[in-house]
C-alpha positions in Angstrom: -13.0 31.5 -17.9 -12.7 27.7 -18.6 -15.8 25.6 -18.4 -15.7 23.8 -15.1 -17.5 20.7 -16.4 -14.9 20.2 -19.1 -12.1 20.4 -16.5 -13.9 17.9 -14.3 -14.4 15.5 -17.2 -10.7 15.9 -18.1 -9.7 15.0 -14.5 -12.1 12.1 -14.4 -10.8 10.7 -17.6 -7.2 11.0 -16.2 -8.3 9.2 -13.0 -10.0 6.4 -14.9 -6.8 5.8 -17.0 -4.6 5.9 -13.9 -6.9 3.3 -12.2 -6.6 1.1 -15.3 -2.8 1.5 -15.1 -3.0 0.5 -11.4 -4.9 -2.7 -12.3 -2.4 -3.6 -15.0 0.4 -3.1 -12.4 -1.3 -5.5 -10.0 -1.3 -8.1 -12.9 2.3 -7.3 -13.7 1.3 -6.1 -17.2 3.7 -3.2 -17.1 3.7 -2.3 -20.8 -0.1 -2.0 -20.7 0.1 0.1 -17.5 2.6 2.5 -19.2 0.1 3.0 -22.0 -2.7 3.8 -19.4 -0.5 6.1 -17.4 0.6 7.9 -20.5 -3.0 8.5 -21.5 -3.7 9.7 -17.9 -0.8 12.1 -18.2 -2.0 13.4 -21.5 -5.3 14.3 -19.8 -3.9 15.7 -16.6 -0.3 15.6 -15.3 -0.3 14.2 -11.8 2.5 13.1 -9.4 0.9 9.7 -9.0 0.7 8.9 -12.7 4.4 10.0 -13.2 5.5 8.0 -10.2 3.5 4.9 -11.1 4.8 5.0 -14.7 8.3 5.3 -13.2 7.7 2.1 -11.3 6.6 0.3 -14.5 9.7 1.5 -16.4 11.8 0.3 -13.5 10.2 -3.1 -13.5 10.9 -3.3 -17.3 14.6 -2.4 -16.7 14.2 1.0 -18.4 16.0 2.9 -15.7 16.6 6.1 -17.5 12.9 6.5 -18.3 12.1 5.6 -14.6 14.4 8.4 -13.5 12.8 10.9 -15.8 9.3 10.1 -14.7 10.3 10.1 -11.0 11.8 13.5 -11.6 8.6 14.8 -13.1 6.6 13.6 -10.1 9.0 15.5 -7.9 8.7 18.6 -10.0 5.0 18.5 -9.3 5.4 17.7 -5.6 8.9 17.6 -3.9 7.4 16.3 -0.7 6.1 13.0 -2.3 8.4 10.3 -1.0 7.7 7.5 -3.6 9.5 9.1 -6.5 12.6 9.7 -4.4 12.7 6.0 -3.7 11.9 4.9 -7.3 14.5 7.3 -8.7 17.1 6.1 -6.2 16.4 2.4 -7.0 16.9 3.2 -10.6 20.2 5.0 -9.9 21.4 1.9 -8.0 20.7 -0.3 -11.0 22.8 2.1 -13.1 25.5 2.1 -10.4 25.1 5.8 -9.9 25.4 5.3 -6.1 26.0 9.0 -5.1 22.7 10.1 -6.8 20.9 7.1 -5.2 22.2 8.0 -1.8 21.1 11.6 -2.2 17.6 10.5 -3.1 17.4 8.0 -0.3 18.6 10.7 2.1 15.9 13.1 0.8 13.3 10.5 1.3 14.6 9.9 4.8 14.2 13.7 5.5 10.5 13.3 4.6 10.0 10.1 6.6 12.8 10.0 9.2 11.9 6.6 10.7 11.3 4.8 7.4 13.1 1.4 7.9 13.0 0.4 4.3 14.8 3.6 3.2 17.4 3.1 6.0 18.0 -0.4 4.8 18.4 0.8 1.2 20.9 3.4 2.3 23.0 0.7 4.0 22.7 -1.6 1.0 23.7 1.1 -1.4 26.7 2.2 0.7 27.8 -1.5 0.7 27.4 -1.8 -3.1 29.3 1.5 -3.6 32.1 0.4 -1.4 32.3 -3.0 -3.1 32.4 -1.2 -6.5 35.2 1.1 -5.3 37.1 -1.8 -3.9 36.8 -3.7 -7.1 38.1 -0.7 -9.1 41.0 -0.3 -6.7 41.9 -4.0 -7.1 41.7 -3.7 -10.9 43.9 -0.7 -11.0 46.5 -2.5 -8.8 46.5 -5.4 -11.2 46.8 -3.1 -14.2 43.3 -4.1 -15.6 
């Protein structure tokens, strides 16, 4: 049987690192926040640390990494809304609109009256239609 004090120290260390990461995010020091969240995750994998590190990767334009971390957060807790939104935002930046719309829709299932998510769905549909229209125009012009 594991020693309970060791487990509590382990979780406490993870929490301290996550709190350091949160402070770095507030100061927009995303690289430092990633280091803190990574240390937290080495101590104890939590949905919050994965989701927060996902935000940092997003802010740094590292959308594939943001998607991976958001997916890990959802593996731990599929009912946690933030990673759906963070992953969807990253998909939008990569112009993967279908995946983004799926994640926004999943988020909306969790929080049906979330105005921000509804607005993101509308904006993503608009961007997708604009992209499809551009491709159609390009093919008509032989580009």
